[in-house]
C-alpha positions as CSV (number, residue, x, y, z in Angstrom):
1,M,-89.1,12.7,95.1
2,S,-91.9,13.2,92.5
3,G,-93.4,16.6,91.7
4,A,-96.5,15.7,93.6
5,G,-94.5,14.5,96.6
6,R,-92.4,17.7,96.6
7,T,-95.6,19.8,96.5
8,A,-97.1,17.8,99.4
9,C,-93.9,18.1,101.4
10,R,-93.7,21.9,100.7
11,R,-97.3,22.4,101.9
12,W,-96.4,20.6,105.2
13,I,-93.4,22.8,105.6
14,D,-95.5,25.9,104.8
15,L,-97.8,25.0,107.6
16,L,-95.0,25.0,110.1
17,S,-94.0,28.6,109.4
18,R,-94.7,30.6,112.6
19,F,-93.9,33.9,111.1
20,V,-95.3,35.7,108.0
21,L,-93.0,38.4,106.7
22,D,-94.1,41.8,105.4
23,S,-92.2,43.3,102.5
24,S,-90.5,45.8,104.8
25,V,-88.6,42.9,106.5
26,I,-86.9,41.7,103.4
27,L,-86.3,45.3,102.2
28,A,-84.6,46.1,105.5
29,V,-82.2,43.2,104.9
30,L,-81.4,44.2,101.3
31,K,-80.8,47.8,102.1
32,G,-78.8,47.1,105.3
33,E,-81.2,49.1,107.4
34,R,-81.6,49.1,111.1
35,G,-83.4,46.0,112.2
36,G,-81.9,44.0,109.3
37,E,-80.2,41.5,111.6
38,A,-83.4,40.8,113.5
39,A,-85.2,40.6,110.1
40,A,-82.7,37.9,108.9
41,E,-83.4,35.9,112.1
42,F,-87.2,36.0,111.7
43,A,-86.8,35.0,108.0
44,W,-85.5,31.5,108.6
45,K,-88.3,29.1,107.3
46,A,-90.9,31.9,107.5
47,A,-93.6,32.5,105.0
48,I,-94.4,35.4,102.8
49,S,-97.4,36.2,100.6
50,S,-97.0,36.2,96.8
51,V,-98.4,39.8,96.9
52,N,-95.5,40.8,99.1
53,I,-93.0,39.3,96.5
54,T,-94.5,41.7,94.0
55,E,-94.0,44.6,96.3
56,I,-90.4,43.6,97.0
57,V,-89.5,43.2,93.3
58,T,-91.2,46.6,92.6
59,K,-89.2,48.4,95.3
60,C,-86.0,46.8,94.1
61,V,-86.6,48.0,90.5
62,E,-87.5,51.5,91.8
63,W,-84.4,51.7,94.0
64,G,-82.0,50.3,91.4
65,L,-81.4,47.1,93.3
66,D,-81.2,43.6,91.7
67,P,-84.5,41.8,92.4
68,G,-82.6,38.6,92.0
69,E,-80.8,39.3,95.3
70,A,-84.2,39.4,97.1
71,L,-85.2,36.1,95.5
72,L,-81.9,34.5,96.4
73,F,-82.4,35.7,100.0
74,L,-85.9,34.1,100.1
75,A,-84.6,30.8,98.7
76,G,-81.5,30.8,101.0
77,R,-83.7,31.3,104.1
78,E,-86.2,28.6,102.9
79,I,-89.0,31.2,103.0
80,A,-92.3,29.7,101.8
81,V,-94.1,31.8,99.2
82,V,-97.8,31.5,99.9
83,A,-100.2,31.9,97.0
84,F,-102.7,34.7,97.6
85,E,-106.1,33.1,97.1
86,Q,-109.6,34.6,96.8
87,E,-110.3,34.0,100.5
88,D,-107.1,35.9,101.4
89,A,-108.0,38.7,99.0
90,V,-111.5,39.1,100.5
91,F,-110.0,39.2,104.1
92,A,-107.3,41.7,103.1
93,G,-110.0,43.9,101.4
94,R,-112.1,43.9,104.5
95,L,-109.2,44.9,106.7
96,A,-109.5,48.3,105.0
97,S,-112.7,48.8,107.0
98,V,-111.1,48.4,110.4
99,V,-108.0,50.6,110.1
100,P,-107.8,54.3,109.3
101,K,-107.7,55.0,105.5
102,G,-104.2,54.9,104.1
103,V,-102.5,53.3,107.1
104,L,-102.1,49.8,105.6
105,S,-101.0,49.3,102.0
106,L,-102.3,46.4,100.0
107,G,-99.0,44.5,100.7
108,D,-99.5,45.2,104.5
109,R,-103.0,43.8,104.3
110,A,-101.8,40.8,102.3
111,C,-99.2,40.0,105.0
112,I,-101.7,40.3,107.8
113,A,-104.3,38.2,105.9
114,T,-101.7,35.5,105.3
115,A,-100.7,35.5,109.0
116,V,-104.3,35.3,110.1
117,Q,-105.1,32.4,107.7
118,R,-102.0,30.5,109.0
119,N,-102.5,31.4,112.6
120,A,-99.1,32.9,112.6
121,T,-97.3,36.1,113.7
122,A,-96.9,38.9,111.2
123,V,-93.4,40.5,111.1
124,T,-92.8,44.0,109.9
125,A,-90.6,47.1,110.1
126,D,-93.7,49.3,110.1
127,R,-94.1,50.6,113.7
128,A,-97.6,51.9,112.9
129,W,-98.9,48.4,113.0
130,A,-98.2,48.2,116.8
131,A,-100.8,50.9,117.4
132,L,-103.5,49.0,115.5
133,D,-105.9,46.4,116.8
134,L,-105.0,43.8,114.3
135,P,-106.4,40.2,114.2
136,C,-103.0,38.5,114.5
137,P,-99.9,39.0,116.7
138,I,-97.3,41.4,115.4
139,E,-93.5,41.4,115.8
140,L,-91.5,44.5,114.9
141,I,-87.9,44.2,113.7
142,R,-87.0,47.7,115.0
């Protein structure tokens, strides 16, 4: 398959992703935390924002984990990495006006914005999301 054909096929697969993963989901798997098994199930053919990849790699570096393990997990679960475009960035920035200050990180808002743009469910380990009136469905892994 040509490069253009692979790209078109990948976009079609991306559209089929029902779940968008927050960084906390992948980190729970990598650290063997409670909810990791549920996280691994949600991860199959899910999507994740490129902003959340940055957050995952950063946490791996801070915690002394190999970021390559995270990237292998993403590839092995066929998780689609979604580019964070200007429209997503504006939406994520505006989310700051509808939640209490400091409750959602940039990565959290990137995940939610990506889920909204894809008409998908955001998956997280962050229980605080359940108490918020967010513009997309939320699934908690624990």
